[in-house]
RONU-273239 format. One record per atom (N, C-alpha, C): x, y, z; residue number from 1; atom name. Coordinates in Angstrom, 1 decimal. Each point is the difference from the previous one (the first is absolute). Layout:
<px->X; py->Y; pz->Z; i->NUM; at->CA>
...
END
This chain:
<px->-10.9; py->-35.9; pz->79.1; i->1; at->N>
<px->-0.5; py->-1.4; pz->0.0; i->1; at->CA>
<px->-0.9; py->-0.2; pz->-1.2; i->1; at->C>
<px->-0.9; py->0.9; pz->-0.4; i->2; at->N>
<px->-0.8; py->-0.1; pz->-1.2; i->2; at->CA>
<px->0.8; py->-0.2; pz->-1.2; i->2; at->C>
<px->1.1; py->0.8; pz->-0.2; i->3; at->N>
<px->0.8; py->0.0; pz->-1.2; i->3; at->CA>
<px->0.7; py->-1.4; pz->0.0; i->3; at->C>
<px->0.4; py->-0.5; pz->1.1; i->4; at->N>
<px->0.7; py->-1.3; pz->0.0; i->4; at->CA>
<px->-0.9; py->-1.1; pz->-0.5; i->4; at->C>
<px->-1.3; py->0.0; pz->0.5; i->5; at->N>
<px->-1.0; py->-1.0; pz->-0.5; i->5; at->CA>
<px->-0.2; py->0.2; pz->-1.5; i->5; at->C>
<px->-0.2; py->1.2; pz->-0.4; i->6; at->N>
<px->-0.3; py->0.2; pz->-1.5; i->6; at->CA>
<px->1.2; py->-0.4; pz->-0.8; i->6; at->C>
<px->1.2; py->0.4; pz->0.4; i->7; at->N>
<px->1.2; py->-0.4; pz->-0.7; i->7; at->CA>
<px->0.2; py->-1.5; pz->0.0; i->7; at->C>
<px->-0.3; py->-0.7; pz->1.1; i->8; at->N>
<px->0.2; py->-1.4; pz->0.1; i->8; at->CA>
<px->-1.0; py->-0.7; pz->-1.0; i->8; at->C>
<px->-1.3; py->0.5; pz->0.0; i->9; at->N>
<px->-1.0; py->-0.5; pz->-0.8; i->9; at->CA>
<px->0.4; py->0.1; pz->-1.5; i->9; at->C>
<px->0.5; py->1.2; pz->-0.4; i->10; at->N>
<px->0.4; py->0.3; pz->-1.3; i->10; at->CA>
<px->1.2; py->-0.9; pz->-0.5; i->10; at->C>
<px->0.9; py->-0.2; pz->0.9; i->11; at->N>
<px->1.2; py->-0.7; pz->-0.3; i->11; at->CA>
<px->-0.3; py->-1.5; pz->-0.4; i->11; at->C>
<px->-1.1; py->-0.5; pz->0.6; i->12; at->N>
<px->-0.4; py->-1.4; pz->-0.3; i->12; at->CA>
<px->-1.2; py->-0.1; pz->-0.9; i->12; at->C>
<px->-1.0; py->0.7; pz->0.2; i->13; at->N>
<px->-1.3; py->-0.2; pz->-0.7; i->13; at->CA>
<px->-0.3; py->0.9; pz->-1.2; i->13; at->C>
<px->0.7; py->1.1; pz->-0.1; i->14; at->N>
<px->-0.3; py->0.9; pz->-1.1; i->14; at->CA>
<px->1.0; py->-0.2; pz->-1.1; i->14; at->C>
<px->-0.6; py->-0.5; pz->-1.2; i->15; at->N>
<px->0.9; py->-0.3; pz->-1.1; i->15; at->CA>
<px->0.7; py->1.2; pz->-0.6; i->15; at->C>
<px->-0.5; py->1.2; pz->0.3; i->16; at->N>
<px->0.7; py->1.2; pz->-0.5; i->16; at->CA>
<px->1.2; py->0.4; pz->0.8; i->16; at->C>
<px->0.2; py->-0.6; pz->1.2; i->17; at->N>
<px->1.1; py->0.3; pz->0.9; i->17; at->CA>
<px->1.0; py->-1.2; pz->0.2; i->17; at->C>
<px->-0.5; py->-1.2; pz->0.0; i->18; at->N>
<px->0.8; py->-1.2; pz->0.3; i->18; at->CA>
<px->0.8; py->-0.3; pz->-1.3; i->18; at->C>
<px->1.0; py->-0.9; pz->0.1; i->19; at->N>
<px->0.8; py->-0.3; pz->-1.2; i->19; at->CA>
<px->-0.7; py->-0.5; pz->-1.2; i->19; at->C>
<px->-1.3; py->-0.4; pz->0.1; i->20; at->N>
<px->-0.8; py->-0.4; pz->-1.2; i->20; at->CA>
<px->-0.3; py->1.2; pz->-0.9; i->20; at->C>
<px->0.3; py->1.2; pz->0.5; i->21; at->N>
<px->-0.3; py->1.2; pz->-0.9; i->21; at->CA>
<px->0.8; py->-0.1; pz->-1.2; i->21; at->C>
<px->1.1; py->-0.8; pz->-0.1; i->22; at->N>
<px->0.9; py->-0.1; pz->-1.2; i->22; at->CA>
<px->-0.6; py->-0.9; pz->-1.0; i->22; at->C>
<px->-1.1; py->-0.7; pz->0.3; i->23; at->N>
<px->-0.7; py->-0.8; pz->-1.1; i->23; at->CA>
<px->-1.0; py->1.0; pz->-0.7; i->23; at->C>
<px->0.1; py->0.2; pz->-1.3; i->24; at->N>
<px->-0.8; py->1.0; pz->-0.6; i->24; at->CA>
<px->-1.5; py->-0.4; pz->-0.2; i->24; at->C>
<px->-0.3; py->-1.3; pz->-0.1; i->25; at->N>
<px->-1.3; py->-0.5; pz->-0.2; i->25; at->CA>
<px->-0.8; py->-0.1; pz->1.3; i->25; at->C>
<px->-1.1; py->0.7; pz->0.2; i->26; at->N>
<px->-0.7; py->0.0; pz->1.2; i->26; at->CA>
<px->-0.6; py->-1.3; pz->0.3; i->26; at->C>
<px->-0.4; py->-0.8; pz->-1.0; i->27; at->N>
<px->-0.6; py->-1.3; pz->0.2; i->27; at->CA>
<px->1.1; py->-1.0; pz->0.5; i->27; at->C>
<px->1.2; py->0.1; pz->-0.4; i->28; at->N>
<px->1.1; py->-0.8; pz->0.5; i->28; at->CA>
<px->0.3; py->0.3; pz->1.4; i->28; at->C>
<px->0.0; py->1.3; pz->0.3; i->29; at->N>
<px->0.2; py->0.5; pz->1.4; i->29; at->CA>
<px->-1.1; py->-0.6; pz->0.9; i->29; at->C>
<px->-1.2; py->0.1; pz->-0.4; i->30; at->N>
<px->-1.1; py->-0.5; pz->0.8; i->30; at->CA>
<px->0.1; py->-1.5; pz->0.2; i->30; at->C>
<px->0.4; py->-0.8; pz->-1.0; i->31; at->N>
<px->0.2; py->-1.4; pz->0.1; i->31; at->CA>
<px->1.1; py->-0.3; pz->0.9; i->31; at->C>
<px->1.1; py->0.7; pz->0.0; i->32; at->N>
<px->1.1; py->-0.2; pz->0.9; i->32; at->CA>
<px->-0.4; py->0.2; pz->1.4; i->32; at->C>
<px->-0.8; py->1.0; pz->0.3; i->33; at->N>
<px->-0.5; py->0.3; pz->1.3; i->33; at->CA>
<px->-0.9; py->-1.2; pz->0.5; i->33; at->C>
<px->-0.8; py->-0.5; pz->-0.9; i->34; at->N>
<px->-0.9; py->-1.1; pz->0.3; i->34; at->CA>
<px->0.8; py->-1.2; pz->0.4; i->34; at->C>
<px->1.0; py->-0.3; pz->-0.8; i->35; at->N>
<px->0.8; py->-1.2; pz->0.2; i->35; at->CA>
<px->0.7; py->0.1; pz->1.3; i->35; at->C>
<px->0.6; py->1.2; pz->0.3; i->36; at->N>
<px->0.7; py->0.2; pz->1.3; i->36; at->CA>
<px->-1.0; py->-0.2; pz->1.2; i->36; at->C>
<px->-1.2; py->0.5; pz->-0.2; i->37; at->N>
<px->-1.0; py->-0.1; pz->1.1; i->37; at->CA>
<px->-0.3; py->-1.5; pz->0.3; i->37; at->C>
<px->-0.3; py->-0.8; pz->-1.1; i->38; at->N>
<px->-0.2; py->-1.4; pz->0.2; i->38; at->CA>
<px->1.2; py->-0.7; pz->0.5; i->38; at->C>
<px->1.2; py->0.4; pz->-0.4; i->39; at->N>
<px->1.2; py->-0.7; pz->0.5; i->39; at->CA>
<px->0.1; py->0.2; pz->1.5; i->39; at->C>
<px->-0.3; py->1.2; pz->0.5; i->40; at->N>
<px->0.0; py->0.2; pz->1.4; i->40; at->CA>
<px->-1.0; py->-0.7; pz->0.8; i->40; at->C>
<px->-1.2; py->-0.2; pz->-0.6; i->41; at->N>
<px->-1.1; py->-0.8; pz->0.6; i->41; at->CA>
<px->0.5; py->-1.5; pz->0.1; i->41; at->C>
<px->0.6; py->-0.5; pz->-1.0; i->42; at->N>
<px->0.5; py->-1.4; pz->0.0; i->42; at->CA>
<px->1.1; py->-0.1; pz->1.0; i->42; at->C>
<px->0.9; py->1.0; pz->0.0; i->43; at->N>
<px->1.2; py->-0.1; pz->1.0; i->43; at->CA>
<px->-0.5; py->0.0; pz->1.4; i->43; at->C>
<px->-1.0; py->0.9; pz->0.4; i->44; at->N>
<px->-0.5; py->0.0; pz->1.3; i->44; at->CA>
<px->-0.7; py->-1.3; pz->0.3; i->44; at->C>
<px->-0.8; py->-0.6; pz->-0.9; i->45; at->N>
<px->-0.7; py->-1.2; pz->0.2; i->45; at->CA>
<px->1.0; py->-1.2; pz->0.2; i->45; at->C>
<px->1.0; py->0.0; pz->-0.7; i->46; at->N>
<px->1.0; py->-1.1; pz->0.1; i->46; at->CA>
<px->0.8; py->0.2; pz->1.4; i->46; at->C>
<px->0.2; py->1.2; pz->0.4; i->47; at->N>
<px->0.6; py->0.2; pz->1.3; i->47; at->CA>
<px->-0.9; py->-0.5; pz->1.1; i->47; at->C>
<px->-1.3; py->0.2; pz->-0.1; i->48; at->N>
<px->-0.9; py->-0.5; pz->1.0; i->48; at->CA>
<px->-0.4; py->-1.5; pz->-0.2; i->48; at->C>
<px->0.4; py->-0.6; pz->-1.2; i->49; at->N>
<px->0.0; py->-1.4; pz->-0.2; i->49; at->CA>
<px->-1.3; py->-0.6; pz->-0.6; i->49; at->C>
<px->-0.9; py->0.8; pz->-0.6; i->50; at->N>
<px->-1.2; py->-0.6; pz->-0.5; i->50; at->CA>
<px->-0.5; py->0.8; pz->-1.2; i->50; at->C>
<px->-0.6; py->-0.8; pz->-1.0; i->51; at->N>
<px->-0.6; py->0.7; pz->-1.1; i->51; at->CA>
<px->-1.3; py->0.6; pz->0.4; i->51; at->C>
<px->-0.6; py->-0.5; pz->1.1; i->52; at->N>
<px->-1.2; py->0.7; pz->0.5; i->52; at->CA>
<px->0.3; py->1.4; pz->0.4; i->52; at->C>
<px->1.2; py->0.1; pz->0.6; i->53; at->N>
<px->0.4; py->1.4; pz->0.4; i->53; at->CA>
<px->0.2; py->0.9; pz->-1.2; i->53; at->C>
<px->0.4; py->-0.6; pz->-1.1; i->54; at->N>
<px->0.2; py->0.8; pz->-1.2; i->54; at->CA>
<px->-1.4; py->0.6; pz->-0.4; i->54; at->C>
<px->-1.0; py->-0.8; pz->0.0; i->55; at->N>
<px->-1.3; py->0.5; pz->-0.4; i->55; at->CA>
<px->-0.4; py->1.1; pz->1.0; i->55; at->C>
<px->0.2; py->-0.2; pz->1.3; i->56; at->N>
<px->-0.3; py->1.1; pz->1.0; i->56; at->CA>
<px->0.8; py->1.2; pz->-0.2; i->56; at->C>
<px->1.3; py->-0.2; pz->-0.2; i->57; at->N>
<px->0.9; py->1.2; pz->-0.2; i->57; at->CA>
<px->-0.3; py->0.7; pz->-1.3; i->57; at->C>
<px->-0.4; py->-0.7; pz->-1.0; i->58; at->N>
<px->-0.3; py->0.7; pz->-1.3; i->58; at->CA>
<px->-1.3; py->0.8; pz->0.1; i->58; at->C>
<px->-1.0; py->-0.5; pz->0.7; i->59; at->N>
<px->-1.2; py->0.7; pz->0.2; i->59; at->CA>
<px->0.3; py->1.2; pz->1.0; i->59; at->C>
<px->0.7; py->-0.2; pz->1.0; i->60; at->N>
<px->0.4; py->1.1; pz->0.9; i->60; at->CA>
<px->0.7; py->1.1; pz->-0.7; i->60; at->C>
<px->1.0; py->-0.4; pz->-0.8; i->61; at->N>
<px->0.7; py->1.0; pz->-0.8; i->61; at->CA>
<px->-0.9; py->0.8; pz->-0.9; i->61; at->C>
<px->-0.9; py->-0.7; pz->-0.6; i->62; at->N>
<px->-1.0; py->0.7; pz->-0.9; i->62; at->CA>
<px->-0.8; py->1.0; pz->0.8; i->62; at->C>
<px->-0.5; py->-0.4; pz->1.1; i->63; at->N>
<px->-0.8; py->0.9; pz->0.9; i->63; at->CA>
<px->0.8; py->1.2; pz->0.5; i->63; at->C>
<px->1.2; py->-0.3; pz->0.5; i->64; at->N>
<px->0.8; py->1.1; pz->0.6; i->64; at->CA>
<px->0.5; py->0.9; pz->-1.0; i->64; at->C>
<px->0.5; py->-0.5; pz->-1.1; i->65; at->N>
<px->0.5; py->0.9; pz->-1.1; i->65; at->CA>
<px->-1.1; py->0.8; pz->-0.6; i->65; at->C>
<px->-1.2; py->-0.7; pz->-0.2; i->66; at->N>
<px->-1.1; py->0.7; pz->-0.5; i->66; at->CA>
<px->-0.5; py->1.1; pz->0.9; i->66; at->C>
<px->0.0; py->-0.2; pz->1.3; i->67; at->N>
<px->-0.4; py->1.1; pz->1.0; i->67; at->CA>
<px->1.0; py->1.1; pz->-0.1; i->67; at->C>
<px->1.3; py->-0.3; pz->-0.1; i->68; at->N>
<px->1.0; py->1.1; pz->-0.1; i->68; at->CA>
<px->-0.2; py->0.8; pz->-1.2; i->68; at->C>
<px->-0.2; py->-0.7; pz->-1.1; i->69; at->N>
<px->-0.1; py->0.7; pz->-1.3; i->69; at->CA>
<px->-1.3; py->0.9; pz->0.0; i->69; at->C>
<px->-1.1; py->-0.5; pz->0.5; i->70; at->N>
<px->-1.2; py->0.8; pz->0.1; i->70; at->CA>
<px->0.2; py->1.2; pz->0.9; i->70; at->C>
<px->0.7; py->-0.2; pz->1.1; i->71; at->N>
<px->0.3; py->1.2; pz->0.9; i->71; at->CA>
<px->0.9; py->1.0; pz->-0.6; i->71; at->C>
<px->1.1; py->-0.4; pz->-0.7; i->72; at->N>
<px->0.9; py->0.9; pz->-0.7; i->72; at->CA>
<px->-0.7; py->0.7; pz->-1.1; i->72; at->C>
<px->-0.9; py->-0.7; pz->-0.7; i->73; at->N>
<px->-0.7; py->0.7; pz->-1.1; i->73; at->CA>
<px->-1.0; py->1.0; pz->0.5; i->73; at->C>
<px->-0.7; py->-0.3; pz->1.1; i->74; at->N>
<px->-0.9; py->0.9; pz->0.6; i->74; at->CA>
<px->0.7; py->1.2; pz->0.5; i->74; at->C>
<px->1.1; py->-0.1; pz->0.7; i->75; at->N>
<px->0.8; py->1.1; pz->0.4; i->75; at->CA>
<px->0.5; py->0.9; pz->-1.1; i->75; at->C>
<px->0.4; py->-0.7; pz->-1.1; i->76; at->N>
<px->0.5; py->0.7; pz->-1.2; i->76; at->CA>
<px->-1.1; py->0.8; pz->-0.6; i->76; at->C>
<px->-1.2; py->-0.6; pz->-0.2; i->77; at->N>
<px->-1.2; py->0.7; pz->-0.6; i->77; at->CA>
<px->-0.4; py->1.2; pz->0.9; i->77; at->C>
<px->0.0; py->-0.2; pz->1.3; i->78; at->N>
<px->-0.4; py->1.0; pz->0.9; i->78; at->CA>
<px->0.9; py->1.2; pz->-0.1; i->78; at->C>
<px->1.3; py->-0.2; pz->-0.3; i->79; at->N>
<px->1.0; py->1.1; pz->-0.1; i->79; at->CA>
<px->-0.1; py->0.7; pz->-1.4; i->79; at->C>
<px->-0.3; py->-0.8; pz->-1.0; i->80; at->N>
<px->0.1; py->0.6; pz->-1.4; i->80; at->CA>
<px->-1.3; py->0.3; pz->-0.7; i->80; at->C>
<px->-1.1; py->-0.5; pz->0.6; i->81; at->N>
<px->-1.3; py->0.2; pz->-0.7; i->81; at->CA>
<px->-0.6; py->1.4; pz->0.1; i->81; at->C>
<px->-0.6; py->0.4; pz->-1.1; i->82; at->N>
<px->-0.7; py->1.3; pz->0.0; i->82; at->CA>
<px->-1.3; py->-0.2; pz->0.7; i->82; at->C>
<px->-0.2; py->0.6; pz->1.2; i->83; at->N>
<px->-1.2; py->-0.2; pz->0.8; i->83; at->CA>
<px->-1.1; py->1.0; pz->-0.2; i->83; at->C>
<px->-0.1; py->0.6; pz->-1.2; i->84; at->N>
<px->-1.1; py->0.8; pz->-0.3; i->84; at->CA>
<px->-1.1; py->-0.8; pz->-0.7; i->84; at->C>
<px->-1.3; py->0.3; pz->0.3; i->85; at->N>
<px->-1.1; py->-0.8; pz->-0.5; i->85; at->CA>
<px->-0.2; py->0.4; pz->-1.5; i->85; at->C>
<px->-0.1; py->-1.0; pz->-0.8; i->86; at->N>
<px->-0.4; py->0.3; pz->-1.4; i->86; at->CA>
<px->-0.6; py->-1.3; pz->-0.5; i->86; at->C>
<px->-0.9; py->0.2; pz->-1.0; i->87; at->N>
<px->-0.6; py->-1.1; pz->-0.7; i->87; at->CA>
<px->0.4; py->0.0; pz->-1.5; i->87; at->C>
<px->1.0; py->-0.8; pz->-0.3; i->88; at->N>
<px->0.5; py->0.1; pz->-1.4; i->88; at->CA>
<px->-1.0; py->-0.4; pz->-1.0; i->88; at->C>
<px->-0.9; py->-0.9; pz->0.3; i->89; at->N>
<px->-1.0; py->-0.4; pz->-0.9; i->89; at->CA>
<px->-1.2; py->0.9; pz->-0.2; i->89; at->C>
<px->0.0; py->1.1; pz->0.8; i->90; at->N>
<px->-1.2; py->0.9; pz->0.0; i->90; at->CA>
<px->-0.1; py->0.7; pz->-1.3; i->90; at->C>
<px->-1.2; py->0.0; pz->-0.5; i->91; at->N>
<px->-0.3; py->0.7; pz->-1.3; i->91; at->CA>
<px->0.3; py->1.5; pz->0.2; i->91; at->C>
<px->0.6; py->0.6; pz->-1.1; i->92; at->N>
<px->0.3; py->1.4; pz->0.1; i->92; at->CA>
<px->-1.1; py->0.9; pz->-0.5; i->92; at->C>
<px->-1.2; py->-0.6; pz->-0.1; i->93; at->N>
<px->-1.2; py->0.8; pz->-0.5; i->93; at->CA>
<px->-1.2; py->-0.6; pz->0.6; i->93; at->C>
<px->-1.1; py->0.9; pz->0.1; i->94; at->N>
<px->-1.3; py->-0.5; pz->0.5; i->94; at->CA>
<px->-1.0; py->0.4; pz->-1.0; i->94; at->C>
<px->-1.1; py->-0.6; pz->0.0; i->95; at->N>
<px->-1.1; py->0.4; pz->-0.9; i->95; at->CA>
<px->-1.2; py->0.5; pz->0.8; i->95; at->C>
<px->-0.4; py->1.2; pz->-0.4; i->96; at->N>
<px->-1.2; py->0.6; pz->0.6; i->96; at->CA>
<px->-0.9; py->0.5; pz->-1.0; i->96; at->C>
<px->-1.3; py->-0.4; pz->0.0; i->97; at->N>
<px->-1.0; py->0.3; pz->-1.0; i->97; at->CA>
<px->0.4; py->-0.3; pz->-1.4; i->97; at->C>
<px->0.8; py->-1.1; pz->-0.1; i->98; at->N>
<px->0.4; py->-0.4; pz->-1.4; i->98; at->CA>
<px->1.2; py->0.7; pz->-0.5; i->98; at->C>
<px->0.6; py->0.9; pz->0.8; i->99; at->N>
<px->1.2; py->0.7; pz->-0.5; i->99; at->CA>
<px->1.2; py->-0.5; pz->0.8; i->99; at->C>
<px->1.1; py->-0.1; pz->-0.6; i->100; at->N>
<px->1.3; py->-0.4; pz->0.6; i->100; at->CA>
<px->0.6; py->1.2; pz->0.6; i->100; at->C>
<px->0.4; py->-0.1; pz->1.3; i->101; at->N>
<px->0.7; py->1.1; pz->0.7; i->101; at->CA>
<px->1.3; py->-0.5; pz->0.5; i->101; at->C>
<px->1.1; py->0.6; pz->-0.6; i->102; at->N>
<px->1.4; py->-0.4; pz->0.4; i->102; at->CA>
<px->0.3; py->0.4; pz->1.4; i->102; at->C>
<px->0.6; py->-0.9; pz->0.8; i->103; at->N>
<px->0.5; py->0.3; pz->1.3; i->103; at->CA>
<px->1.4; py->0.6; pz->0.0; i->103; at->C>
<px->0.3; py->0.7; pz->1.1; i->104; at->N>
<px->1.3; py->0.6; pz->0.1; i->104; at->CA>
<px->1.1; py->-1.1; pz->0.0; i->104; at->C>
<px->1.0; py->0.1; pz->-0.8; i->105; at->N>
<px->1.1; py->-1.0; pz->-0.2; i->105; at->CA>
<px->0.8; py->-0.1; pz->1.3; i->105; at->C>
<px->0.0; py->1.0; pz->0.9; i->106; at->N>
<px->0.8; py->0.0; pz->1.2; i->106; at->CA>
<px->-0.8; py->-0.6; pz->1.2; i->106; at->C>
<px->-1.3; py->-0.3; pz->-0.3; i->107; at->N>
<px->-0.8; py->-0.6; pz->1.1; i->107; at->CA>
<px->0.5; py->-1.4; pz->0.3; i->107; at->C>
<px->0.3; py->-0.3; pz->1.2; i->108; at->N>
<px->0.5; py->-1.3; pz->0.4; i->108; at->CA>
<px->-1.0; py->-1.1; pz->0.1; i->108; at->C>
<px->-1.3; py->0.4; pz->0.0; i->109; at->N>
<px->-1.1; py->-1.0; pz->0.1; i->109; at->CA>
<px->-0.5; py->-0.1; pz->1.4; i->109; at->C>
<px->-0.8; py->-1.0; pz->0.2; i->110; at->N>
<px->-0.7; py->-0.2; pz->1.2; i->110; at->CA>
<px->-1.5; py->0.4; pz->-0.1; i->110; at->C>
<px->-0.8; py->-0.6; pz->0.8; i->111; at->N>
<px->-1.4; py->0.2; pz->0.0; i->111; at->CA>
<px->-0.5; py->1.3; pz->0.7; i->111; at->C>
<px->0.6; py->0.3; pz->1.0; i->112; at->N>
<px->-0.6; py->1.0; pz->0.9; i->112; at->CA>
<px->0.7; py->1.3; pz->0.1; i->112; at->C>
<px->0.7; py->0.5; pz->-1.1; i->113; at->N>
<px->0.6; py->1.3; pz->0.1; i->113; at->CA>
<px->-0.9; py->1.0; pz->-0.4; i->113; at->C>
END
């Protein structure tokens, strides 16, 4: 069931899998996806017979698609992120009594080690 949902999502919403992958320019692909999204909003609002419905369906589409995108991104990051603690901006040296002392290059950082 999970693979069916992922495959269905990719077939429609992922520009690397749907037929828009044949468009080489990423900006043009994005614009085509935006135009299709608005076209479907207009189509559903015309089906229900009101431009007020268009505004509601456009907002609803933004919220629903945004929630799906955030969820998929969170799941992707949880799967691929390196979960070790490190502070990239941490200085690699400290000063004690006016002298610079280099820290171990393999030290991942943190305050309380």
